[in-house]
C-alpha positions as YAML, in Angstrom:
chain: A
units: angstrom
residues:
- id: 1
  name: MET
  ca: [-79.79, -27.72, 6.94]
- id: 2
  name: ILE
  ca: [-77.84, -24.58, 6.17]
- id: 3
  name: GLU
  ca: [-79.38, -21.89, 4.01]
- id: 4
  name: ILE
  ca: [-77.46, -18.91, 2.69]
- id: 5
  name: LYS
  ca: [-79.32, -15.94, 1.25]
- id: 6
  name: ASN
  ca: [-77.90, -13.18, -0.95]
- id: 7
  name: ILE
  ca: [-74.39, -13.45, 0.46]
- id: 8
  name: LYS
  ca: [-72.07, -10.69, -0.65]
- id: 9
  name: LYS
  ca: [-68.47, -10.25, 0.46]
- id: 10
  name: SER
  ca: [-65.88, -7.67, -0.53]
- id: 11
  name: PHE
  ca: [-62.34, -6.89, 0.53]
- id: 12
  name: GLY
  ca: [-61.76, -3.22, -0.11]
- id: 13
  name: ASP
  ca: [-62.95, -2.49, -3.63]
- id: 14
  name: LYS
  ca: [-62.69, -6.13, -4.73]
- id: 15
  name: THR
  ca: [-65.98, -8.07, -4.61]
- id: 16
  name: ILE
  ca: [-65.44, -11.80, -4.02]
- id: 17
  name: LEU
  ca: [-68.97, -13.15, -3.44]
- id: 18
  name: LYS
  ca: [-71.79, -11.74, -5.54]
- id: 19
  name: ASP
  ca: [-75.28, -12.40, -4.21]
- id: 20
  name: ILE
  ca: [-75.03, -16.15, -3.57]
- id: 21
  name: SER
  ca: [-78.08, -18.05, -2.35]
- id: 22
  name: THR
  ca: [-78.42, -21.81, -1.90]
- id: 23
  name: VAL
  ca: [-79.41, -24.57, 0.54]
- id: 24
  name: PHE
  ca: [-77.11, -27.26, 1.93]
- id: 25
  name: HIS
  ca: [-79.20, -30.28, 2.86]
- id: 26
  name: THR
  ca: [-78.99, -32.48, 5.97]
- id: 27
  name: GLY
  ca: [-77.91, -36.08, 5.40]
- id: 28
  name: LYS
  ca: [-76.43, -35.15, 2.03]
- id: 29
  name: CYS
  ca: [-72.95, -34.52, 0.69]
- id: 30
  name: ASN
  ca: [-73.11, -30.91, -0.52]
- id: 31
  name: LEU
  ca: [-70.17, -30.06, -2.77]
- id: 32
  name: ILE
  ca: [-68.83, -26.62, -3.66]
- id: 33
  name: ILE
  ca: [-66.73, -26.64, -6.82]
- id: 34
  name: GLY
  ca: [-65.07, -24.03, -9.03]
- id: 35
  name: THR
  ca: [-61.72, -22.81, -10.25]
- id: 36
  name: SER
  ca: [-59.18, -21.18, -7.96]
- id: 37
  name: GLY
  ca: [-60.38, -17.68, -7.10]
- id: 38
  name: SER
  ca: [-64.04, -18.47, -7.69]
- id: 39
  name: GLY
  ca: [-64.96, -17.75, -4.06]
- id: 40
  name: LYS
  ca: [-65.20, -21.26, -2.59]
- id: 41
  name: THR
  ca: [-62.91, -20.67, 0.38]
- id: 42
  name: VAL
  ca: [-64.31, -17.21, 1.15]
- id: 43
  name: LEU
  ca: [-67.85, -18.62, 1.12]
- id: 44
  name: THR
  ca: [-67.04, -21.43, 3.53]
- id: 45
  name: LYS
  ca: [-65.13, -19.06, 5.83]
- id: 46
  name: CYS
  ca: [-68.22, -16.86, 5.92]
- id: 47
  name: MET
  ca: [-70.34, -19.89, 6.75]
- id: 48
  name: VAL
  ca: [-68.22, -20.92, 9.73]
- id: 49
  name: GLY
  ca: [-67.84, -17.37, 11.04]
- id: 50
  name: LEU
  ca: [-64.21, -16.65, 10.12]
- id: 51
  name: PHE
  ca: [-65.34, -13.89, 7.74]
- id: 52
  name: GLU
  ca: [-68.41, -11.72, 8.08]
- id: 53
  name: PRO
  ca: [-70.25, -11.03, 4.82]
- id: 54
  name: ASN
  ca: [-71.14, -7.48, 3.87]
- id: 55
  name: PHE
  ca: [-74.72, -8.52, 3.19]
- id: 56
  name: GLY
  ca: [-76.95, -11.57, 3.46]
- id: 57
  name: GLU
  ca: [-78.06, -14.31, 5.83]
- id: 58
  name: ILE
  ca: [-76.46, -17.58, 6.96]
- id: 59
  name: ILE
  ca: [-79.20, -19.69, 8.51]
- id: 60
  name: TYR
  ca: [-78.42, -22.81, 10.52]
- id: 61
  name: ASP
  ca: [-81.62, -24.80, 11.04]
- id: 62
  name: GLY
  ca: [-83.74, -21.67, 11.17]
- id: 63
  name: ASN
  ca: [-81.32, -19.44, 13.10]
- id: 64
  name: ASP
  ca: [-79.36, -16.66, 11.38]
- id: 65
  name: MET
  ca: [-75.76, -16.97, 12.56]
- id: 66
  name: LEU
  ca: [-75.07, -13.33, 11.72]
- id: 67
  name: LYS
  ca: [-77.71, -12.18, 14.24]
- id: 68
  name: MET
  ca: [-76.67, -14.50, 17.06]
- id: 69
  name: GLU
  ca: [-75.27, -13.29, 20.36]
- id: 70
  name: ARG
  ca: [-71.68, -14.22, 21.17]
- id: 71
  name: ASP
  ca: [-72.57, -17.18, 23.40]
- id: 72
  name: ASP
  ca: [-74.98, -18.58, 20.81]
- id: 73
  name: LYS
  ca: [-72.30, -18.34, 18.12]
- id: 74
  name: LYS
  ca: [-69.86, -20.15, 20.38]
- id: 75
  name: GLN
  ca: [-72.39, -22.91, 20.94]
- id: 76
  name: LEU
  ca: [-73.00, -23.17, 17.20]
- id: 77
  name: ARG
  ca: [-69.30, -23.46, 16.45]
- id: 78
  name: GLN
  ca: [-69.10, -26.42, 18.82]
- id: 79
  name: GLN
  ca: [-71.60, -28.18, 16.54]
- id: 80
  name: ILE
  ca: [-69.35, -27.68, 13.50]
- id: 81
  name: GLY
  ca: [-66.70, -30.25, 12.59]
- id: 82
  name: MET
  ca: [-63.79, -29.26, 10.33]
- id: 83
  name: LEU
  ca: [-61.62, -31.46, 8.14]
- id: 84
  name: PHE
  ca: [-58.72, -29.36, 6.91]
- id: 85
  name: GLN
  ca: [-56.92, -29.76, 3.59]
- id: 86
  name: GLY
  ca: [-53.62, -30.81, 5.14]
- id: 87
  name: SER
  ca: [-55.29, -32.74, 8.00]
- id: 88
  name: ALA
  ca: [-53.72, -30.17, 10.41]
- id: 89
  name: LEU
  ca: [-52.66, -32.76, 12.96]
- id: 90
  name: PHE
  ca: [-50.36, -31.81, 15.82]
- id: 91
  name: ASP
  ca: [-47.04, -33.54, 15.06]
- id: 92
  name: SER
  ca: [-46.07, -33.73, 18.73]
- id: 93
  name: MET
  ca: [-49.31, -35.48, 19.70]
- id: 94
  name: THR
  ca: [-50.28, -39.10, 19.18]
- id: 95
  name: VAL
  ca: [-53.33, -40.05, 17.12]
- id: 96
  name: GLU
  ca: [-55.25, -40.49, 20.35]
- id: 97
  name: GLU
  ca: [-54.22, -37.08, 21.67]
- id: 98
  name: ASN
  ca: [-55.06, -35.36, 18.38]
- id: 99
  name: ILE
  ca: [-58.57, -36.79, 18.38]
- id: 100
  name: LYS
  ca: [-59.06, -36.12, 22.08]
- id: 101
  name: PHE
  ca: [-58.05, -32.46, 21.71]
- id: 102
  name: PRO
  ca: [-61.60, -31.12, 20.96]
- id: 103
  name: LEU
  ca: [-62.94, -33.11, 23.92]
- id: 104
  name: ASP
  ca: [-60.33, -31.50, 26.18]
- id: 105
  name: MET
  ca: [-61.30, -28.07, 24.85]
- id: 106
  name: PHE
  ca: [-65.08, -28.28, 24.91]
- id: 107
  name: THR
  ca: [-66.17, -30.95, 27.43]
- id: 108
  name: ASP
  ca: [-65.73, -31.69, 31.11]
- id: 109
  name: TRP
  ca: [-65.86, -35.44, 30.53]
- id: 110
  name: SER
  ca: [-63.73, -37.82, 32.56]
- id: 111
  name: TYR
  ca: [-60.53, -39.14, 31.00]
- id: 112
  name: ALA
  ca: [-62.07, -42.60, 30.68]
- id: 113
  name: LYS
  ca: [-65.11, -41.25, 28.83]
- id: 114
  name: LYS
  ca: [-62.90, -39.26, 26.46]
- id: 115
  name: ILE
  ca: [-60.80, -42.32, 25.61]
- id: 116
  name: GLU
  ca: [-63.96, -44.36, 25.09]
- id: 117
  name: ARG
  ca: [-65.20, -41.79, 22.58]
- id: 118
  name: VAL
  ca: [-61.78, -41.63, 20.86]
- id: 119
  name: ASN
  ca: [-61.85, -45.39, 20.41]
- id: 120
  name: GLU
  ca: [-65.39, -45.22, 19.01]
- id: 121
  name: VAL
  ca: [-64.42, -42.80, 16.25]
- id: 122
  name: LEU
  ca: [-61.15, -44.61, 15.54]
- id: 123
  name: LEU
  ca: [-63.17, -47.75, 14.95]
- id: 124
  name: LYS
  ca: [-65.52, -45.80, 12.70]
- id: 125
  name: VAL
  ca: [-62.65, -44.67, 10.44]
- id: 126
  name: ASN
  ca: [-61.02, -48.13, 10.47]
- id: 127
  name: LEU
  ca: [-58.02, -47.13, 12.58]
- id: 128
  name: LYS
  ca: [-58.47, -49.42, 15.55]
- id: 129
  name: ASP
  ca: [-55.34, -49.67, 17.71]
- id: 130
  name: ALA
  ca: [-53.64, -46.67, 16.05]
- id: 131
  name: ASN
  ca: [-53.93, -44.66, 19.29]
- id: 132
  name: LYS
  ca: [-50.26, -44.37, 20.17]
- id: 133
  name: LYS
  ca: [-48.88, -43.68, 16.70]
- id: 134
  name: PHE
  ca: [-47.60, -40.23, 15.79]
- id: 135
  name: PRO
  ca: [-48.57, -38.46, 12.53]
- id: 136
  name: ALA
  ca: [-45.07, -39.03, 11.11]
- id: 137
  name: GLU
  ca: [-45.60, -42.78, 11.49]
- id: 138
  name: ILE
  ca: [-48.76, -43.04, 9.39]
- id: 139
  name: SER
  ca: [-49.64, -42.59, 5.71]
- id: 140
  name: GLY
  ca: [-51.38, -39.61, 4.12]
- id: 141
  name: GLY
  ca: [-54.63, -41.54, 3.86]
- id: 142
  name: MET
  ca: [-54.46, -42.52, 7.52]
- id: 143
  name: LYS
  ca: [-53.83, -38.88, 8.45]
- id: 144
  name: LYS
  ca: [-57.01, -37.92, 6.59]
- id: 145
  name: ARG
  ca: [-58.93, -40.57, 8.52]
- id: 146
  name: VAL
  ca: [-57.52, -39.26, 11.80]
- id: 147
  name: GLY
  ca: [-58.66, -35.79, 10.69]
- id: 148
  name: ILE
  ca: [-62.16, -37.14, 10.03]
- id: 149
  name: ALA
  ca: [-62.20, -38.86, 13.42]
- id: 150
  name: ARG
  ca: [-61.24, -35.61, 15.14]
- id: 151
  name: ALA
  ca: [-63.85, -33.71, 13.12]
- id: 152
  name: ILE
  ca: [-66.68, -36.00, 14.27]
- id: 153
  name: VAL
  ca: [-65.56, -36.71, 17.84]
- id: 154
  name: LEU
  ca: [-67.95, -34.06, 19.25]
- id: 155
  name: ASN
  ca: [-70.90, -35.46, 17.24]
- id: 156
  name: PRO
  ca: [-71.22, -32.35, 15.04]
- id: 157
  name: LYS
  ca: [-74.43, -31.43, 13.25]
- id: 158
  name: TYR
  ca: [-72.43, -29.79, 10.45]
- id: 159
  name: LEU
  ca: [-69.24, -31.02, 8.80]
- id: 160
  name: PHE
  ca: [-67.00, -28.89, 6.57]
- id: 161
  name: CYS
  ca: [-64.34, -30.65, 4.50]
- id: 162
  name: ASP
  ca: [-61.70, -28.63, 2.65]
- id: 163
  name: GLU
  ca: [-60.18, -30.60, -0.25]
- id: 164
  name: PRO
  ca: [-60.34, -33.92, 1.65]
- id: 165
  name: ASN
  ca: [-58.60, -35.84, -1.19]
- id: 166
  name: SER
  ca: [-55.76, -33.40, -1.73]
- id: 167
  name: GLY
  ca: [-52.47, -35.25, -2.13]
- id: 168
  name: LEU
  ca: [-54.02, -38.73, -2.09]
- id: 169
  name: ASP
  ca: [-53.84, -41.45, -4.72]
- id: 170
  name: PRO
  ca: [-57.10, -42.32, -6.55]
- id: 171
  name: GLN
  ca: [-57.78, -45.50, -4.57]
- id: 172
  name: THR
  ca: [-57.33, -43.78, -1.20]
- id: 173
  name: SER
  ca: [-59.44, -40.86, -2.42]
- id: 174
  name: LEU
  ca: [-62.31, -43.25, -3.14]
- id: 175
  name: LEU
  ca: [-62.01, -44.66, 0.39]
- id: 176
  name: ILE
  ca: [-62.14, -41.15, 1.90]
- id: 177
  name: ASP
  ca: [-65.17, -40.25, -0.24]
- id: 178
  name: LYS
  ca: [-66.94, -43.42, 0.87]
- id: 179
  name: LEU
  ca: [-66.14, -42.71, 4.52]
- id: 180
  name: ILE
  ca: [-67.43, -39.12, 4.32]
- id: 181
  name: LYS
  ca: [-70.61, -40.37, 2.66]
- id: 182
  name: GLU
  ca: [-71.14, -43.08, 5.28]
- id: 183
  name: ILE
  ca: [-70.66, -40.68, 8.17]
- id: 184
  name: THR
  ca: [-72.96, -38.09, 6.59]
- id: 185
  name: VAL
  ca: [-75.81, -40.58, 6.19]
- id: 186
  name: GLU
  ca: [-75.31, -42.51, 9.43]
- id: 187
  name: TYR
  ca: [-75.13, -39.42, 11.66]
- id: 188
  name: ASN
  ca: [-77.50, -37.33, 9.49]
- id: 189
  name: ILE
  ca: [-74.95, -34.52, 9.22]
- id: 190
  name: THR
  ca: [-75.10, -31.49, 6.96]
- id: 191
  name: THR
  ca: [-71.82, -32.01, 5.10]
- id: 192
  name: ILE
  ca: [-70.19, -29.37, 2.89]
- id: 193
  name: VAL
  ca: [-67.18, -30.46, 0.82]
- id: 194
  name: VAL
  ca: [-64.97, -28.02, -1.08]
- id: 195
  name: THR
  ca: [-63.22, -30.01, -3.79]
- id: 196
  name: HIS
  ca: [-61.41, -29.98, -7.11]
- id: 197
  name: ASP
  ca: [-61.67, -33.77, -7.38]
- id: 198
  name: MET
  ca: [-64.12, -34.55, -10.17]
- id: 199
  name: ASN
  ca: [-64.24, -38.20, -9.15]
- id: 200
  name: SER
  ca: [-65.65, -37.02, -5.82]
- id: 201
  name: VAL
  ca: [-68.22, -34.93, -7.71]
- id: 202
  name: MET
  ca: [-69.41, -38.01, -9.57]
- id: 203
  name: GLU
  ca: [-69.27, -40.36, -6.57]
- id: 204
  name: ILE
  ca: [-70.78, -38.37, -3.68]
- id: 205
  name: GLY
  ca: [-72.24, -35.20, -5.21]
- id: 206
  name: ASP
  ca: [-75.77, -35.29, -3.80]
- id: 207
  name: ASN
  ca: [-75.96, -31.53, -4.20]
- id: 208
  name: ILE
  ca: [-73.36, -29.56, -6.16]
- id: 209
  name: VAL
  ca: [-72.88, -25.80, -6.26]
- id: 210
  name: TYR
  ca: [-70.59, -24.51, -9.01]
- id: 211
  name: LEU
  ca: [-69.14, -21.04, -8.41]
- id: 212
  name: HIS
  ca: [-67.72, -18.90, -11.20]
- id: 213
  name: GLN
  ca: [-66.14, -15.52, -10.51]
- id: 214
  name: GLY
  ca: [-67.99, -15.15, -7.22]
- id: 215
  name: ARG
  ca: [-71.44, -16.12, -8.50]
- id: 216
  name: LYS
  ca: [-73.45, -19.31, -8.30]
- id: 217
  name: GLN
  ca: [-73.28, -20.41, -11.92]
- id: 218
  name: TRP
  ca: [-75.01, -23.80, -11.62]
- id: 219
  name: GLU
  ca: [-76.57, -26.12, -9.04]
- id: 220
  name: GLY
  ca: [-77.69, -29.73, -9.27]
- id: 221
  name: ASN
  ca: [-76.65, -33.30, -8.43]
- id: 222
  name: ASN
  ca: [-74.14, -35.76, -9.86]
- id: 223
  name: GLN
  ca: [-76.68, -37.14, -12.33]
- id: 224
  name: GLU
  ca: [-77.87, -33.78, -13.60]
- id: 225
  name: ILE
  ca: [-74.33, -32.50, -14.06]
- id: 226
  name: ILE
  ca: [-73.74, -35.03, -16.84]
- id: 227
  name: PHE
  ca: [-76.46, -33.45, -18.95]
- id: 228
  name: SER
  ca: [-75.71, -29.82, -18.13]
- id: 229
  name: LYS
  ca: [-75.73, -27.43, -21.06]
- id: 230
  name: ASP
  ca: [-73.87, -24.75, -19.10]
- id: 231
  name: GLU
  ca: [-70.76, -24.11, -21.16]
- id: 232
  name: LEU
  ca: [-68.68, -22.73, -18.28]
- id: 233
  name: LEU
  ca: [-69.49, -25.74, -16.10]
- id: 234
  name: ASN
  ca: [-68.76, -28.20, -18.89]
- id: 235
  name: ASN
  ca: [-65.42, -26.56, -19.62]
- id: 236
  name: PHE
  ca: [-64.53, -26.86, -15.95]
- id: 237
  name: ILE
  ca: [-65.73, -30.32, -15.06]
- id: 238
  name: PHE
  ca: [-65.18, -32.24, -18.28]
- id: 239
  name: ALA
  ca: [-61.68, -30.99, -18.95]
- id: 240
  name: SER
  ca: [-60.16, -34.47, -18.76]
- id: 241
  name: ASP
  ca: [-60.61, -37.22, -21.36]
- id: 242
  name: PHE
  ca: [-61.80, -39.57, -18.62]
- id: 243
  name: LEU
  ca: [-64.69, -37.33, -17.66]
- id: 244
  name: GLN
  ca: [-65.54, -36.60, -21.27]
- id: 245
  name: ASP
  ca: [-65.84, -40.34, -21.78]
- id: 246
  name: ALA
  ca: [-67.95, -40.66, -18.61]
- id: 247
  name: LYS
  ca: [-70.33, -37.99, -19.85]
- id: 248
  name: ALA
  ca: [-70.68, -39.65, -23.26]
- id: 249
  name: MET
  ca: [-71.30, -43.04, -21.67]
- id: 250
  name: ARG
  ca: [-73.97, -41.77, -19.28]
- id: 251
  name: MET
  ca: [-75.74, -39.86, -22.03]
- id: 252
  name: MET
  ca: [-75.75, -43.02, -24.16]
- id: 253
  name: GLU
  ca: [-77.16, -45.04, -21.26]
- id: 254
  name: ALA
  ca: [-79.88, -42.44, -20.72]
- id: 255
  name: LYS
  ca: [-80.89, -42.59, -24.40]
- id: 256
  name: GLN
  ca: [-81.10, -46.36, -24.26]
- id: 257
  name: VAL
  ca: [-83.32, -46.21, -21.18]
- id: 258
  name: SER
  ca: [-85.63, -43.66, -22.82]
- id: 259
  name: LYS
  ca: [-86.04, -45.88, -25.91]
- id: 260
  name: SER
  ca: [-86.87, -49.00, -23.88]
...
């Protein structure tokens, strides 16, 4: 579990995060949504230690990261997996080498043990036997799966995903959502997903935090969001005809259940 309390962050005289408090639950897909400039990226960078907030607490399983000594912070960061928006694979490395990279950096395992672990996570993301391929030889969806494999190779307790479906077709996006959900539940990870993909919100949004102009405007799950009366949230999430139809359908289903 990650709890943030009263997080404030400014750059010069511009305030980006305005007193944000929430809890990201273990074994759940916790989504952060909002328009560009709402503070999503700044919040997650504060949470992983790339930015330091001006005020507040960032508590990982009872321990405030902002009060940790340097060695404790380093140990914490080794428990954090990161899936970057563009996958961020090394073009000159094979799939196997890309996934093995964190093991080379943070473990003293034997080569054989590292390869064994690489093969385990490749199997988990359905990329068995892709070891020797280079990023240029695989599809965008496969690159995302390699990124997920690399993010979980160290058995992280916390997984941060930045726009995991960016640039993917709808069918591949659904597969990535399903994979993130499976990994979160199976390994009991605290997963935080920053996304603009409203299909992801509806599919895997166990806990959703909606930011608006640096504030937490709304919080709930993918069932509650359908019935939200928050005008700003509704304008954001139900902008498309598809999602408007989804909201109408779910509200109709709920009324039918209540009458029965």
